[in-house]
N, C-alpha and C positions, 0 to 999 in steps of 0.2 A: 511272452513275446520278450527277452530280453533287446534291452535299450541299443541304438546302435549309433557310434560316434563316429565322426569323420577325423583327421590331425590335420591342420595345416603347417608347413615350413616351407618358409621366405630366406634366402641372402638379398644381398645386396648386387652381389655383381657374379660372373662366373670364377674374378679370382677368389670372392671371397669364400666359392661353396668349396670350396678346395682348400685355404685354409681357415684358422680364428674359429667363427662359431655357423661351423662347416653345416650342411644337410646331415649329415651322418650323426652330429654331435645335438642335434634339433631333435633329429627320429629318437635317438638313444631316450633321452630325457623322457619326452612324452610315450614313450613304450613304461619306460618306470612309474609314472604318475599315474597309468594307466593301469597297469596292474596294481597299486596302492591302492586307490579307487571304485577298483572291478569295473571298468570300462570297458567296452567292446571296441574297440579300430575297425572297421570294413574299408575304410581308402582312405590313404593317405595323398594332402594334393602340395605339392609341390614345387616352388617355383622360383624363380632368379629373375628378381624384379626390386628397382625400388620400392618401398610405401611413401616415401614421402610424393610421391607425385598419384592421380587417378588412373586406372582404367588399365589395373592389372589383370590381365584375363584369366588367370587361376582363377584368383581369390571372386573373382567378379560370378566365377560356373559356381564355383563352395556356395557363394552368399545363396543363388539363387537357387537349388538344390536345397540348402536348407530350406526354406521358405516355403518350398513344396513339399517340407515333410520328409526327405527323404534320409533323415537321421536325427534322429532326437538330439543333437550336439556335437558341438567340437571342440578338440585340445589344440591351443597353442602355444607354440615355448615360451613366447612371453607379449606383454603388452605394446612392445615395438617391435616387433616379429610382424603380428595384425596389423597395426595403425598406427602411421606417423605423419598422418592427417588425418584432420578434423573429420572428414567429412565420413572418412572409412571408419571411423570410433561411432557417428554416428550411425552407420550400416548396423555394428556389431552390437550396439545399445536398440536399434529396432527389433533387433534377432531374437535377445533379450527379454523385451517387453511381450512378445505374442511366445515367452514362452521356451525357446529355444536358450540348449544348455552350451551355454560358453567359458570353458574352463582353461585355465597359464598355469603353462608345467612349473613354472619356475616362481608364482604368488600366487600365495595362498588367501585370495581373497574369494568370498562370498557374497555374487555379483545380486543374489538375490536380496541381501538386506543394504537398508539404504548406507552403512556407514561402508560396506564394501563396493557398492557404485560409486559412491562420491570418492573413493580413495584410488581406482581404477581410472575416473575420469580425468583427478590431478593429474596420476601415471600417464596417461594420453598426452593432456595439454603440454604435462612437461615433455614428451615424446614429439610433440611437433614444433615444440621452441626449441628443440635440439635440432631439429632437419633445416628451423630458420636460419637459427645461429651458425649452423653450418656453409647453409646454401653461402651467408651472404660475408666469411670467414673468405671460402672458395671463390669468389668474386674478386675478394681486395687481391688475394693474391692473386687470380691472373689477370685484372687490369694495372696490377703493380708491376708484372712482367711484361704486358703490356706497355708502359710507360716506360721503359727501360728498352724497351727497340726488341725485344723477343717476342717471337710466337710461340706459345705454353702448348699448342698441340700438334700431330704431327706434320711431320713436312710435305708441304705438296709434292706432286713431279718434279723431277729436276734439284731435290735437294734432300740435302739427309742429315736426320738427328744428332745430334752430340750431344746428348743429355741435357741436364735440368740446369736453368742456370745460362746454358751455351748457344749463342746462334746458330739458327741453320748455314751449312755448306752445300755450294754449287757441287750436284753427284756429277763426276766425274765421267760418269756414262750416260747420264741424261740428261743434263742440264746444257750439251750443246745440241740435241735433238729435240729438245725445246728452243731453243731459238730457231734449229730450220722453222718450226712448224708456227711460232708466230711468222717466222719472215714469208711463207709460203700463203700464208692466209690474208696476211696484208695487201700482196697481190691480189686480191682480189677473182682471183682466179681460181677456187678450189671452193664449193659448198663444204657444208662441216664433216658429211659422209665420207666425200671425197679424200678430205683430210685425215680421216681416221683412217681407213684405210692404206693411202699414201704413209702417212708415218708409223703406223705397224709396221710394214716392208721396211722401213726404214730402222727399221728396230725400239720406236717407242716405247716403253711398258707404263703401264702404274702400277700400284704397289705392290701388289696381288701379283707379277708378273706377265699379265694377262691384255688383251687389247683394250686399250682410251675407250672407254665405251663413249657415245654420241654428247650425253648428259655433264661425263668427266674433259672432253671436250673443250661444250663449251662453257665450262666453271675454269676451264686450264686461261683460256684464252681472255675473258672477262676479267681474273684474279691480277688486281695491281701489286703482288706479291713480289712480281717477277721484274717488279723495277723497284723494289727495297721499299715498298708502303705495305704494312700491316692491316687490313679491312676486315671489321666486324661483321659478313655478309645480316646476322638479323636483328643488329643496330647499328650497321650502318656507318659508325664508328670507323674513322681511319687514324692510325699511329704511324711517324718514322719507323723503319725497321734495322736493325745493326747488320742484317745479312748482306750478301753482297749480290747487286740487282744482276740476270742472264739475260735480261732482254732491253735494249735501248726505249728509252721514252718516245720517241722518235713514232718508232716502228709499234708500241704499244699502241697508242694515238691514234695509229693509222688500222689498227685491226678495229679499235674502238669504233672509228669511222665505217668499215667493212660491213662487223657487226650491227651497227643500227638503223645499217639499210641505206646511209646516202651511198654506198658504192654496192649494189646490188652482183654478185651472181647467177648468169640466167644461163640453160642451157638452149643453143641452135642449134636446127640442121642444116645451118651453113654458117662456121663460124668467119666473118667478115672483117678485116683488118680496122676499117675508119669505123666501123658502127657506132652508133649515139654521140661519135667523136664532129659531126661537121653538121653547120647549121647552114641555114639560108639568110643571106645579108639582106631580104628584103624584109621577109617575114619572121625570121629571127626562129621559126620551126625547125626541127632538129630530121636531114635528111635523113629517107631509109632505104639501105641496101635493100639491093635483089638480083639472082643471077634470072639474068635472060641469056636464052645460046651462049653460053658457057664463056659468058663473059657477065663480071661484076658491074652495075647502074646503083647509084645515089640519085634518089630525087624523093624532091620535095613534093610533096602529098597536100598543101594546103592549095584546096577552090581558089580559081584565080591571081593566083601567084605565077610570077613570068616564068619564076626558077621551074626549070623540072628535073631531067636527068643529066647527069655528067659520066664516063667511063671511066671504072677505076685506073686505069692507065695512065688516063689525061691528068688526074687527081696527084698520080705519085710522081708523074713529068713535073707539074708546076711543085711539089715537094725537091725532086729533086736539084729544079734550076731552084729555090729557096737556101735548100744548104750547099750550096756549089762553094760561098763567099768561106762556109764554115772549113773548109779543107785545109790542114796547114804543110806546105813542104818541105825540105827535109830541114833546110838551117833554120828555118821556124821551130820545128820540131826539135831539134840541138837543145837550140835557144831556152825552150821552154824546159826540155830534161834538166840542161843546166841552173834553172832557175829553184824547181822545185828544193837541188838539192843546195841550194846556196838558203835557200828558205828553213828545212830542215836544220839548218845546221844557226840560222837565226835564231828557232825556235824560241827558244828559254825567253829571247826577250820578249818576243808577241805572247808568250803564256803569261808573262808575266803582269802585263799589265792587263790579259784580261782576265785574269784571275784575280785583279783589283775588281774587276767591273761586276765579277760575280759575286763575289764577297758584298760588294754595295746595294745588289737586287737580292743575294740572301736575308741583309740583314731590313732590306725593305716589306721582304716576305713578311720573317719575323714579327714584325712590327706588324704589319697586318692578323697575324694571326692574334698577338694580344689582343689589338682591338675585335678583332672579331670576339674572343672570348669575353673580353668585358662587356662589349653587346649584349652577348647572352645572358651575363648575367645582371645589366642593365634591366633584363626582360625587354628589350627592344625586339630581339630576333629570338623565335620559338627554336625547339633542340635541333627540328628534322632541317629546318634551314641551315643551324649551323653546320649540323655533319654532311652535310652536303656541299658547305661552302670550305668548311675546313679541308674536308676532304679533298676536293679542288686545288685549292694552297697548297698540299702536304707532298700531291703528286708534283707540285711544279718545282716546290723545291726538290725533291725526289731529281727533276731532271738536270735541276741547278748543281745538284751538287754530282751527279754524273760527269757532266760536264768540267768541272772544278778535278775528279780523278782522273780523266781525260789528259788535261792539261796539265796535275801532276807526274802523272804515269809515264809525258812525253806521246801518247796516243792523243794525237793532230786528228782529229775526223775531219775538219774542214778541208785541210790542205790532202788530205784522202781520197775524199768527195770531189773534189774539185779533179788531180789526177786523174780519177777515173774517168771525173763526166768530160776534159777533152781526150782522153783514150775515146770516150762514146764518138764525142765527135767527128772525130776521123774516119767512122764506119757511116757517117750518114749518106754520101756520097752513096753506099751500095744497098740502096733501099732497095730497085728492085730488083736486087742478087737477093735477097731473104725470101727463104719459101715459108717460114712459118707466120703464120696471121701475127701469134703474139709478139713477133719478135720486130716485127715492125711498127704496133701499137704502141708496144714501150719505148721505141727511140723517137716515136712523133709526139708521145709525150711528154717525155723530158728537152724535147727542143723548143716544142713550139706550146703556145698563149691559147690558138683560135684556129681552128677550120672552118672554112665556110663556103658555098656556093655563092657563085650571081650568074644571073641567065646566061656571060659569057666564059668565065674561066672560076677556078678554083684559090681562094683568096690565104693565102700562108701566112700567117701572123709568130714573130719565131718571140721567144721568151727573151727575158731583158737578158740574159748573161749568154744566150748562144748570139742576139741581136749584136755586142757589143764585139763579138770576136768577130761578125758578119760584117759588120764595118769599120774594121779598127784599117788602119792609115798606113798604104802603103809606101811612105816614104824611108827610103832606107837611111841608118844611122851611120856617120864617117868615123864614129868610138864608140865604149871602146871595142865593137865587134862589127867591124866591116861586114855586109849584104843581109846584119839582122835588123827587123822594122824596129825603131827606135819607141816605138809604142808600147811593147810586148812588155816592156818590164810597167810601167803606167798600168796598161790592161790587164797582167797577172794581177797587180796587187788589188787593181778593180774588184775582181774576180775572189779571190781569198777576203775581201774585205766580208764580199755580200753570202760568200758560202759560210765565212764567222757570223753572220748576222741570221740566215737560216738556221743554223746549229741553236744559238741561242735563244730562237722564238721556240724550235723545237724542244728546247729544256725548259 
């Protein structure tokens, strides 16, 4: 019976399969060799997979069939088509040792002689070294781009590629939707599956133009690329990026808080406005919400505690009473609007002072990064701890740079947030008119620092900013604007300082 042979053809990539040493060119060379040597090829094994790593399925299948005597041998185009790692070359050598014929169409090697085997061994070692060198050079180029602040792989959702050596740019169609995704999840009211559906409805798509998967959504929300930082997930290393952020660090941090489970999204049969927000003044336990005969009650379930139950409308009445002093009259609102106009007209003076503070913080941060690197080089900390701490510091640096960008471009986030806060304060008296539990919940969270039940009543503690407004002096000023509380100017400056501090801390 005439001997039968396999042929094995490999290209590293799909693109290489179409160009260069293509599958067809290798096939033609093997056919010509088989005709010259009178070898009968009965099956061709074609594979598009790098030979630098183990686990090529087609190659492994062929080796198994040869070991079981399904053919007398195999014809391969060149040594480096069969093996560029020494383990695969050892597998081929094992076949040769048990009598399987291995031919190379482009190399005149007699593998049955000592000299032929030595020559093949040397070529296999050279092929393996070529891959190692190529890997090192690729890694150097990859890290070179990262150190330049460039992301050398495909842009994530919300960004567009501009070619090699160029920073990613926000996608005009998707960047806004990515920002909405972070904002929605930061509220703590969306589970990941619900967020996937909601953002698909709004138009968010992945690079293939299809719905973002659950895993893709989780990856997006965990990716600091959206705040200007490049993180390599495999190694945990982080690098400052040149691309423009599309999400604020404050929102990103809130999202991480929710993802870590510190804010848990739960599904309830009944949605209660103040669920898990009210504690007992006596035992400190959380009061549980219950629905009884059409009314909502908040109950302390601690045995032997004197605090029992209180109806929700009584709690709302106590809140309305606490929020009443927050209401601004018409003259106060007019003065507040006038003050915001003044503040924005003088924002350059304030921005200059805060920019100096930001530059000081940035210099301190970079000094800490240098000390951290020195500690690693001295062996005081290991690589994993270096990556964790460096990532944290780079995130902080990204926040400071974002704040500086806001100041330089006139985007005064602190003044805007203060203005929005005072508008919110005006709605506080309408708490009982709000029909959606989430609206009440959001308002109460922003205005109060503590809600508690005592045996007799509800205890409402306002946040510092709300407390300042509630306790403002009612003594009127004689000039320059008669009838306007004279403390409002000082109060607004105090509130602005507080919101600026909050922005700095968030950065």
